[in-house]
N, C-alpha and C positions, 0 to 999 in steps of 0.2 A: 807514218804520219807524213805529212811538210810542209815545212821549218815556213813560217814562212820572211819576205820584207817585205817589209813595205817603202812604195813608192811614191802614193798619196798627190797624184801628178795627174791637174788637167792638158788630156793631149792639145782639141780640140774644142772648138765652139762656136756654134752661128744664136742667133736671137732663140732658135728657138729649142736645140739640143748643146746637150756637151758629153761632148768623147771620156768617157774617165777610163783610169787604171788606179782604182787604191793598193791594191795587190801583187803579191806572186805570190805561190804556194808551191817552195821546189821543194823537191823529192831525189831519190837517188841515181833515177832514173825516166826526169825531167822535169817540166817544170809548168804552171798553169796561170799564165798572167788571165783577174780577174780583168776585163772591159767589160765596166760600161758604158748604155748611154739613156740615158735621163730624158722624158724630152718634155716642155711645154706644152700641155695640150692640144689647147690652144694656137699658139703660135706653128706644134709641128705641123709639117706637111701631109695632102694628101696620101695616105695610102704605106705612110712610116710603117707599119707595121710588116709590110707585103718586102720592102726593103732591105726590112733587117730580115726574112727569112728566107732572104736572094743570098746574105752572106752566107749561110749554111749551105746553100746550095749550088753555093757556085758562081751563080749571075755576073759572070765579072761585071756587067757594064752599067749597073748600079746596083754594086756589094760597101759595106767598106770597107776599104783595103789595106793591109797592114805588111811591109819589108819588115825586118829585123838581119838590118847587118853590120856582120865578123867585123874587127880590127883587118883582117886581113884583104878582108872588100867580097868576103862572100855572102851575097845575101839568100835567105829563104821567106818566100809571101805567105799570105792566109788564101786558102781557095789554089791553091796551089800545090795541093798534095796528094795528086791524083799517081804518082808515080810509088810515092813512100819512098824515099831516098833521103836519105839523112844530112842537112840537119831535116825539121819536118813540122811544117807554123799550123795546124786543124784545128778550127772552130771544132768546142766541144759543146754539148746542149747545155741551156743555161733554162733562161727561165722570165719571167715577166711579174711586176706588181708596180702596183696603184693605183693610186683614185684619181676623182674626177679633174686636178688641177696637175699632178705628174705622174708618169709614167719609167720606171725603171729595166730597163735592158735588159738582162745579164749577159752578156758575151761571151762565155771564159777562153782562151787561145790556148792547146795546151801544146808545148816544143817541147823537141826532143832531140839530138840525147840532148843536153845540158849545155848551156852557153857556153865559152870558154871564163877565165877569170877574170876581165880586161870591160871595159868600157864599148857598151853597143848601142847602133841607135837604130830607134824603133819610129818608123816614119808611119802616121795617117794619114788619107785621103780620103773622102767618098764627097766625090763630083756635083751627085744624084742630091748633097744634099746642102750644098753647098758647102765642102770642103777641102780645100788648098789642101798640097803639101805639109804636113807639117813636122818638124824630127821635134822629138826626145832620146834625152842617155840614156841609158839603165847603167848600172853597176854590178854589171858581171863575178868582180866578187862579191858579192851582198849574196845573187845567189846561190857562188858556186858552197856558202860559209853555209851560208841555212842551209843547205843541199849536203853538207856533210851532218850539220847536228840535225836531221830531219831521219825520222824513224826509219831504218828501212824495209823497204816493201816482203826482201824475201833475204834470207841468212847466207850470209858469204858463204 
């Protein structure tokens, strides 16, 4: 079972959309970044659901794009997991919930293997939605501590 790292960050926002990272679930084999996109339905761009689907399909020209930069300068990008060479940042099946006013799109990302126990830079960019490159620092040491206290997927 994964151990939770509370991140509770707004990565980017426009008048219609907010991109959030509430938490990371750390496992012994990798971690799941729980990315959420919240849309104000009245202000959301037409075709938003299709553009979010594009993130999962790898349609680079219109999709939400994330890059994780390691302390040594190495980078791993969402949608660039075709070769499956570690490290890998892959879209994971999510869900959609909402009402007449707001819609929450859950868009988790699987990172494997675990990142180093040092500060990492996460950059989000979504030109289609009017979101330019915005970077936040993630605490790799907190992720490593959570992974250490997680229930192992398989016995050693």
